[in-house]
C-alpha positions as CSV (number, residue, x, y, z in Angstrom):
1,M,2.0,4.6,-14.3
2,V,0.4,8.1,-13.9
3,S,0.3,9.2,-17.5
4,I,-3.2,8.0,-18.1
5,M,-5.8,10.7,-18.4
6,I,-9.1,9.3,-17.1
7,E,-12.1,10.5,-18.9
8,H,-14.3,11.2,-15.9
9,P,-15.5,14.7,-14.9
10,K,-14.5,14.3,-11.3
11,F,-11.0,13.1,-12.2
12,K,-10.6,16.0,-14.6
13,A,-11.8,18.4,-11.9
14,L,-9.3,17.0,-9.4
15,V,-6.4,17.5,-11.9
16,E,-7.5,21.0,-12.6
17,Y,-7.8,21.7,-8.9
18,L,-4.3,20.5,-8.3
19,K,-2.8,22.4,-11.2
20,D,-4.2,25.6,-9.7
21,L,-2.1,25.1,-6.6
22,G,1.1,25.3,-8.5
23,S,3.1,23.3,-6.0
24,A,2.3,21.2,-2.9
25,V,3.4,18.9,-0.1
26,I,1.4,15.8,0.4
27,A,1.0,14.0,3.7
28,Y,1.6,10.5,2.3
29,S,0.8,7.4,4.3
30,G,1.0,4.8,1.6
31,G,-2.7,4.1,1.8
32,T,-5.3,3.9,-1.0
33,D,-6.5,7.5,-0.7
34,S,-3.1,9.2,-0.4
35,T,-1.5,7.1,-3.1
36,F,-4.3,8.0,-5.5
37,L,-3.9,11.7,-4.6
38,L,-0.1,11.4,-5.0
39,A,-0.5,10.0,-8.5
40,A,-3.0,12.6,-9.6
41,S,-0.8,15.3,-8.1
42,K,2.2,14.0,-10.1
43,M,0.1,14.3,-13.2
44,A,-1.0,17.8,-12.4
45,L,2.2,19.3,-10.8
46,G,5.0,17.3,-12.2
47,N,8.1,17.9,-10.1
48,N,6.5,20.7,-8.1
49,L,5.5,18.1,-5.6
50,I,7.0,16.5,-2.6
51,A,5.7,13.7,-0.4
52,F,6.2,13.7,3.4
53,T,5.7,10.4,5.3
54,I,5.4,10.5,9.1
55,D,7.5,7.9,10.9
56,T,6.3,7.4,14.5
57,P,6.3,4.4,16.8
58,Y,2.5,4.0,16.1
59,I,2.8,3.7,12.4
60,A,3.7,0.1,11.2
61,R,7.1,-0.2,9.6
62,W,5.7,-2.0,6.6
63,E,3.5,0.9,5.8
64,I,6.5,3.3,5.7
65,D,8.4,0.8,3.6
66,E,5.5,0.6,1.1
67,A,5.3,4.4,1.0
68,I,9.0,4.7,0.2
69,E,8.7,2.1,-2.6
70,I,5.7,3.7,-4.2
71,C,7.3,7.1,-4.3
72,R,10.3,5.6,-5.9
73,E,8.2,3.9,-8.5
74,L,6.3,7.1,-9.3
75,G,9.5,9.2,-9.3
76,I,8.3,11.5,-6.6
77,K,10.5,13.4,-4.2
78,H,10.0,11.9,-0.7
79,Q,11.0,12.8,2.8
80,I,10.6,10.8,6.0
81,V,9.6,13.0,8.9
82,R,10.3,11.3,12.2
83,S,8.4,12.0,15.4
84,E,8.2,10.5,18.8
85,I,5.0,10.0,20.7
86,I,4.1,13.4,22.1
87,S,3.3,13.6,25.8
88,S,-0.3,14.6,25.3
89,I,-1.3,11.3,23.7
90,K,0.9,8.9,25.7
91,N,-2.1,7.9,27.7
92,N,-4.2,7.3,24.5
93,P,-6.9,9.9,25.3
94,E,-10.2,10.0,23.4
95,D,-9.1,13.1,21.5
96,R,-5.8,11.5,20.5
97,C,-6.5,11.9,16.8
98,Y,-7.1,15.6,17.1
99,L,-4.0,16.1,19.2
100,C,-1.8,14.0,16.9
101,K,-2.9,15.6,13.7
102,S,-2.5,19.1,15.2
103,H,1.1,18.3,16.1
104,L,2.1,16.4,12.9
105,F,0.4,18.7,10.4
106,S,1.8,21.8,12.1
107,S,5.2,20.2,11.6
108,L,4.5,19.5,8.0
109,K,3.3,23.1,7.4
110,K,6.5,24.4,8.9
111,K,8.6,22.2,6.7
112,A,6.6,23.1,3.6
113,S,7.1,26.8,4.4
114,E,10.8,26.3,4.7
115,L,10.7,24.9,1.2
116,G,8.7,27.8,-0.1
117,I,5.7,25.6,-0.8
118,P,2.3,27.2,0.2
119,W,0.1,24.1,0.4
120,V,-0.1,20.9,2.4
121,L,-2.5,18.3,1.1
122,D,-4.0,15.2,2.7
123,G,-6.1,12.3,1.4
124,T,-9.4,13.0,3.2
125,N,-12.2,12.0,0.9
126,L,-16.0,12.5,0.6
127,D,-16.8,9.3,2.6
128,D,-14.7,10.4,5.6
129,T,-17.2,13.1,6.5
130,G,-19.8,10.4,7.3
131,D,-17.5,8.7,10.0
132,Y,-16.2,9.8,13.4
133,R,-13.0,11.6,12.5
134,P,-12.0,14.1,15.1
135,G,-8.7,14.7,13.3
136,L,-10.7,16.6,10.6
137,K,-11.1,19.4,13.0
138,A,-7.3,19.8,13.3
139,L,-7.0,19.8,9.5
140,K,-9.6,22.5,9.2
141,E,-7.9,24.7,11.8
142,L,-4.6,24.4,10.1
143,K,-6.1,25.1,6.6
144,I,-4.8,21.8,5.2
145,K,-6.3,21.2,1.7
146,S,-8.2,18.0,1.0
147,P,-8.5,17.9,-2.8
148,L,-10.5,14.6,-2.9
149,L,-13.0,16.0,-0.6
150,A,-13.1,19.4,-2.4
151,T,-13.9,17.7,-5.7
152,G,-16.5,15.2,-4.3
153,I,-14.5,12.0,-4.7
154,G,-15.3,9.1,-2.4
155,K,-13.8,5.7,-1.8
156,E,-15.5,3.8,-4.6
157,L,-14.2,6.3,-7.2
158,I,-10.7,6.3,-5.6
159,R,-10.5,2.5,-6.0
160,K,-11.9,2.6,-9.5
161,F,-9.5,5.4,-10.6
162,S,-6.5,3.8,-8.8
163,R,-7.1,0.6,-10.7
164,Q,-7.3,2.4,-14.0
165,L,-3.9,4.1,-13.1
166,N,-2.4,0.7,-12.2
167,L,-1.7,1.7,-8.7
168,P,-0.8,-1.2,-6.4
169,T,-3.0,0.2,-3.6
170,W,-6.3,0.1,-5.5
171,D,-7.6,-2.9,-3.4
172,K,-5.6,-2.2,-0.3
173,P,-7.7,-2.6,2.9
174,A,-8.2,0.4,5.1
175,Y,-5.5,0.8,7.7
176,A,-5.2,3.1,10.8
177,C,-2.5,3.9,13.2
178,L,-1.7,1.4,15.9
179,L,-3.1,3.5,18.7
180,T,-6.5,2.5,17.6
181,R,-5.7,-1.1,18.7
182,I,-5.4,0.0,22.4
183,P,-8.2,1.0,24.8
184,Y,-8.6,4.7,25.5
185,N,-6.8,6.0,28.6
186,T,-4.2,3.3,28.5
187,N,-0.5,4.1,28.8
188,I,1.3,3.6,25.5
189,T,4.7,1.9,25.3
190,D,6.9,1.2,22.3
191,E,6.9,-2.4,23.3
192,E,3.1,-2.7,23.2
193,L,3.0,-1.1,19.7
194,E,5.7,-3.4,18.4
195,R,3.8,-6.4,19.7
196,I,0.7,-5.3,17.9
197,E,2.6,-4.6,14.7
198,K,4.2,-8.1,14.7
199,A,0.8,-9.8,15.4
200,E,-0.9,-8.0,12.5
201,E,2.0,-8.6,10.2
202,F,1.8,-12.3,10.9
203,M,-1.9,-12.3,10.0
204,M,-1.3,-10.4,6.8
205,K,1.4,-12.8,5.8
206,N,-1.2,-15.5,6.2
207,N,-3.6,-13.8,3.8
208,F,-5.7,-12.0,6.3
209,R,-5.1,-8.5,4.8
210,A,-8.1,-6.8,6.6
211,V,-7.3,-7.4,10.2
212,R,-7.1,-5.6,13.5
213,V,-5.4,-7.0,16.6
214,R,-7.0,-5.2,19.5
215,S,-4.7,-5.4,22.5
216,H,-6.2,-5.8,26.0
217,G,-3.1,-6.3,28.1
218,K,-2.4,-10.0,28.1
219,V,-5.3,-10.7,25.7
220,A,-5.2,-10.3,21.9
221,R,-8.7,-9.8,20.3
222,I,-8.5,-10.5,16.6
223,E,-10.9,-8.9,14.2
224,I,-11.2,-10.2,10.7
225,P,-14.1,-10.1,8.2
226,K,-16.9,-12.2,9.8
227,E,-17.2,-14.5,6.8
228,R,-13.6,-15.5,7.2
229,I,-13.8,-16.6,10.8
230,P,-14.6,-20.2,10.0
231,E,-11.6,-20.3,7.7
232,L,-9.3,-19.3,10.5
233,L,-10.7,-21.6,13.1
234,Q,-10.9,-24.7,10.8
235,T,-7.3,-24.7,9.7
236,D,-4.0,-25.4,11.4
237,L,-3.4,-21.7,11.3
238,S,-5.3,-21.2,14.5
239,A,-2.7,-23.3,16.4
240,R,0.2,-21.6,14.7
241,L,-1.3,-18.2,15.3
242,S,-1.8,-18.9,19.0
243,N,1.7,-20.0,19.5
244,K,3.1,-17.1,17.5
245,F,1.1,-14.5,19.5
246,K,2.3,-16.0,22.7
247,E,5.8,-15.6,21.5
248,F,5.0,-11.9,21.0
249,G,3.9,-11.7,24.7
250,Y,0.2,-12.4,24.7
251,H,-1.1,-15.0,27.2
252,F,-4.6,-15.4,25.6
253,V,-5.6,-15.2,21.9
254,T,-9.2,-14.7,21.0
255,V,-11.2,-14.1,17.8
256,D,-14.0,-11.5,17.9
257,L,-17.2,-13.2,16.6
258,D,-18.6,-9.9,15.6
259,G,-15.8,-9.6,13.0
260,Y,-13.8,-6.6,11.9
261,R,-15.5,-3.2,12.3
262,M,-14.0,0.3,12.3
263,G,-13.5,2.0,15.7
264,S,-14.6,-1.0,17.8
265,F,-13.1,0.5,21.0
266,R,-15.1,3.7,20.5
267,K,-18.3,1.7,19.9
268,M,-17.6,-0.4,23.0
269,K,-17.4,2.9,24.9
270,D,-20.6,4.1,23.4
């Protein structure tokens, strides 16, 4: 799956960048960016590579299962690093991403050091610099390396290269941790996170892969691509969806007519 050398200057630059590192730990989420980085790193570093996947209550279980399966298929050493919700983000503060990444990547750096591996890598890419990503500050402070960013590779190329490498994530929709589904300054519980995960998984199983279920207490606000809203409302799925969400604990189920957009809670605040 990763033996194909892509004849593109940026891909070649990425492989050379990775080779120069000698060995590395990759923070691996199972998403499009980190899977592509994982595959390129396998090509460059061979067995001098290990993937660490964080398992917390605010990461969907299916994401972790997919990460395990992809590492198995690629023949990459893989460890699951479990972490509870740290006290500083239990109220979902506005700087949660910075606090979370500071904690988790400090842990990964310590584990990498114990293994004698000098570098921890993440899948930040060129396009991430144009979005609101407070977690990037934490990565910079901890000197985490971002090879895709360093070699000027953005999302379009990542998807193109991933498809050429036959990676199953080449067209996977963007995904973010479940804390982004809850308003800022709201107490986080395992039960609330589980409810959101079940609701989104139900949507995905019904062919709505790009979805966010924003949780407002008793109200679920569903975001899907705007062009697909009529499809949802004009089928029997809407009734099944409402019943299912109520089984999960929601009293009211709504569809956001503005459609899916990244960071909607932050934009509501702004």
